[in-house]
N, C-alpha and C positions, 0 to 999 in steps of 0.2 A: 698518440691512441696508447693506450695503455694494452699487453697483449690478452690480461684481463678482462678489458672493455669492453675486445674487439670479441671475443670466445662467446664470452654470455650472448649475446643477443644473435650469434650467426649459431651457437649450440640452440638455443632455442628456434631458432626459426627452422632449423633442420628437423626438430622433433617435433616442430606445428605439420610440414609438409609431412612428412611421415606417418603422422595420425590420419592420415585426407588422403592416404596413398589405400589404394586397393587392395587390403591384407594379404590377398594370395602372390600381390606381386612384394610384397615387405619381406613373407618369409618365405618363399619362393629364392629371393636372390641370398637372405640369411640359407636357406638348405644348402643352394652354393657353395657358400660361403663358407660352409663347416665340412662340406663334402672337401672342396680344395684342400681347408688347411688337414684332414685326416689324410688325403692324398699325400702328401707334403715325404709322407716315411717311403711311399716307394717312387717318388721323385729325386728326392737328395738323399742313396740311402743312405746308411752307416756305416761302422766298420765291427758294429755287433753280432752279437750270434744269431741274430733271428731272421729266421726264415722270409723272404716273399712269397706271396702268392695272389693266381687268381681270387682263390676265395675267398682267400682273407680282406683283396679291396672290397669286393661285391657285400664281403662285413664290416667294414669301414662305408662303405657309401649307405649299405642299413643303419650307421647309424646319426644318417645326415637324410637322409629321403622323410621321414613320418613332420620333419619337424615342417614340410609344408603344408599339415595341417594341425598344429599345433594351435591353435584356436577354433577351430569348429569343433573338433573331438581333440581338446588337452591331455585328457586322462589319454586314453588308447594313445596318443602320440604318444609319450612318456612312457606307458609303454613299450613301446615297440622299441623309441630308439634306448630305453632298459634294455631287454634281450638281445638286441642285434650286440650292443657292447658287452652281455656278460659273453653270446655266444664266440666275437672277435677276442676275448683278452681268454677263453676256456679254447677258443683253434691253437692263436700263437703262431700263424704267421702273416705278420707280425702282429704282438700285440696291439694295444691304444696305447699308443706317450704319451698324448695329452686328449684328457677326455672330453671333446670340443660337443658333442652333441651333449654329452649331460649338463655338463655347464648351462647348455639352451634350456634344458629340460628344467632344471632345477628353478633355474632366472621365471621362465614361465608357469608352471605351476606351485612358485611360493607368490608370485604376482595377480594371479587370478584361482589355484585351484581352491577347492572345500577345503577345511582345514582338516579331514581327516585324507585326507588325496596330500596336502603338503608336508603331513607328515611321515605319511605313509614313505613316499616319495623321498625325504632327507635319508630316515632311514636305514632303510631300501639300499640308495648309493653310498651310506657313508660304509656299508658294512659289507655289501660289493666290495669294495674299493680295498678297505682295509683284508679284507680277504682272501684277495688275489694277485694285494703285494705281496701277502706273507708266505702261503703254498705256490703260487702258480711262478710271480717274481725277483721269488726274494727279495728283497728289495730295502735300500738304504731308509737311515733312519728320516736327512731329511727331504726322501722321498714322498715316506707317510705325514712330511707333515706341508710336501710341496703340496698333493692332490688334497688331502683332508679340507688345507684350509682356501684353496680355491673353489671348491664345490661350499664351501660354508658363506663364504664371500656371494659367489654367484644367488644364493639361497638369501643371504643379506639382501644386496639388488634389486630380487624380487619382494622382499616384505618391502623396502619403502616403496617404488615402484604403485603397487600397489595400498600404503595408505597416501602416497603423495593422490593417484588416483579417486580416492577415495575422500580427501580433502576438497580437490577440487570437486567434486561430488556435490560436497557440503554447501561452498560459499559458494558454488551457482546455483545450488536451492536457494540457499539465504537470501540470493539476491534475486530470482523470479518470486522467490514473497513478499520482498522489500517491496515488488515493483507493482506486484498485487495491491498489495496495502495499502503503498501512498496513491494508485488508481483509484483505489475505496474512495480512500480520502477524502483526495481532489472531486470527485465525484461526490460527494454526502455534505460536503463546503460549497459545491456548484449549486446544489439542491436547497442547500436550507439558506443561502440565500440569494432564489428564483423566488423561493418563501416568504422569503424578510420583503422584498424588491415590491411582490406578486401584495402581501398586505398592505403595505404603506401606497398601493396603487391605489390598490379597495377601497381601503379608511378616506382617502384624500377623494377621490374623483366622489366615492356616496355622500360623502360628508359636503360639498362644493355642490354634484347637481340634486342634491336633497333643499337643498338654500336657495338655488337658482328656483329651483317650480316650484319653489312654497309663492317666493317672491313670483315669479310672472302668472302661477294661477292667478295672485291677488292687485293686480296691475292693473289690467284691464276691468274691474269689475268697478275700479276709482279713477280707475284713467282720466274723465266727465266729469264727476261729481266733486273730486278731490285731486286738479293734477300736481300737487305736491306732494300728496302721497303716492303717486303715483309715478312719479319722474324718483323719490327715492326708492322704490320697492327696483327701478330697472338698474338704480347706485346698484344698490344690492346684490343684480345678480351679475352687474359687471363686474362688483370689486372681488365678490367669491370667483370669477368662473378667475380673475388675476392672479386669487392668495392661492388659485387648484396649481396653474400652471407653473408660479414662482417654484409651491411645494414637488410637483412635477421634478420638473431640473431640475432639483435640491439633490433630487434623487437619481433619474437619468445621470444627474454626473459623476453615480459610479462609478458605470462602463464608461465614461469619458476619461479617463485620465491623463490620452496624449492631451488632451485640452490644455489640462495642470502642467503637465513638462514641455507644454507649449510655450509657456508664457499665459494663458487664457488664464481668464480670470476662476480664482476659488470657490470652489462651491461651499454654498452656506449651512451654515449651521444648522442640526437636526432640528424637530421643536421639543423644545424639554417644562418640567412643570412652569416656567417660571409665562412660559403665556400662555398657559389654562386662561388669568383672566381675558386676557383677548379673543381666544376663542368663544371666553363665555358674552362678553359681550356681543362677540360676529355670530354669534345664534339668535340670542334675547334681540337685539336691530334687528335680525333676516326675516325669522320669523313668528316674533311676539311670544313667543316660550319664555318665559319666569324664570330664571336658574340660578337658582345659590348658590356662593362658594364658600365653604366650612374649613378650615383646620385646625385641626390640637396637637397638642405635643411637640416636641422641639424637631423644629426641619432643620436636617441634613443633605448634606450632598450626595447622592448619588453618580453608577456608575452613570457613563453615556444614555449604553443602549438600556438601561434600567429608566431613564429617564424619561427617554421616547414611548418603550412602552407604556411608562404614566399615563404623557401625554393621550395616545392614542388612542387608548382605553377608554376615557373621557370622551373622546371625537368621536369614537364607534359608539357607544352609550347614545351618547345625547344627538346622532345624526340617525337609530334608530327608531328616537322619542318622537324624534321631527318627522319622519318616515311612515313609520307604524302607530304611534299609542294615542295619536288623536291628542294628545295631552296638553294639558291649560298651563302649568310648571314642574321644574323638578331640580334635585336637589345632587349637591356635588361634595360630596366630605374626602378630604384624608385623613384619617388619622395615623400620626407615628408613637409611633409601638416599638421597644427594646428593640429588637432586632428586624421587620418587617414595618412597609411602609401595607394601608389597611385604605384601597379606595373602592368607595362607594356612590353608587351614582344612580337614585330613585328615580321615578317619571307620577303622576298621579294619574295613569293614563287606564289603555283596557286590559292592562297587566297579562301578562303569557301568554295572550292571543294573539298576541301581534310577535312574538319571540318565533321568527320558520325557522331556524336554525339554519342559517347561512351562512355564505363565509365570511361575514362579519364579525361574530358570534363564534364560529371558529377561528377564526386569525387571533380575536383578542384571545381566546384561551392558550394559541399558540404562540402568540406571545408572551405571555403568563408563565409557561413551561419554560420556554426557554430560555426566559433568566431566573429560573429558579424560585418560583412559580406554585400561582395558582389561580382559579378562576371561578366563581359558581355566578349562578343565573336563574331565575325564577322570582316569584312573585314577591311584591314589596309586604311589608306587618301590616300594611294600610291598606293594600291593595297597589295597584299601578304595578309592575315589572322594577326590581334591584338586581343591579350590576355588583359583585360585591368580585377586587379582584386584589388578593396579595405579594406583595411582589418583597425580599431581600431588602431591609437598607441595612444592610453590615458593608462598611470599609473595603474585606477584603471580597472578592469576588467568588472566591475558592470557597473559601465558608462559605457562601454564602449557595449556590450548588452543594455540598458540598452533606 
């Protein structure tokens, strides 16, 4: 392992640990470190002419102690360090060797201060350092460069820390928003799937039960006078029940993908327009309702969900006719237009009085809308009741919905 690859995770671990530590503990340790650095002049006095005094050490300590409150009162702490450093430079017993407290203050203000606070503090420290070195220290040119460069570097590191913190906050906020949006999309998809399954189950059960009720009511009437007809009625009840169970298994298979992954039987396809003749024969044979099927225009393939919506539309319309209309005949028309398929189901029953606005008609409209189409219900032109559903018949589903 290279030194760089070891240092990067180790440094990140240290930074993460410092961020979770009590701020007062970190700042107190930092103030103690600055006090130790400022005290080096007394611990290792040089051979210069700078005198050492207790007052000078106290002023040096005053440049470190305010750093304990640098996060809670950043601007006040910065001013306290600035004033103590100015007093130490003026008292000159000894003058500050390196501006340890000033470097921390400039970093802290650049990282956390307001714009005007940052600018004021940087300008004040640069100007104060230059004036002190010029009039009090009579420093060499390299000393100017040393102190000024150090302050600018400390300020620059604070700016980088502020930018990094803002970037991290923006990334975390974006991640939270994406998570909320993902959760909302998931909830919306689940709700749509539940609504689709509920519509399918309603259509299947309502259709099957309606046929079974009609046959069950007719069976006892003819059981003695026409046993063959009664037997046919009971056979129709059984066939309707088996068909309903088959379609329910097909729908519930959506919720049982584990069976397919485990090698279970594949789900049967959903019904489509090709199954309409069988549906109409079933209704006619089971109820005696005369149902005609007519198609105009050029048929063409539709998206699978549009095919299912078209089939369920006819199924629901005929179910309502059988249950409520007391009709003797119905007509199913498929009109293939340039960009849409128009499905019309008309009966000769008792008209809008049988339309109760229940789940069936609501589900019919929802199916049409989900496919990018529309649905209308109301009285027929010659009486009775009519259902008109328009579905997009374009190959490009996005164009249909757009």
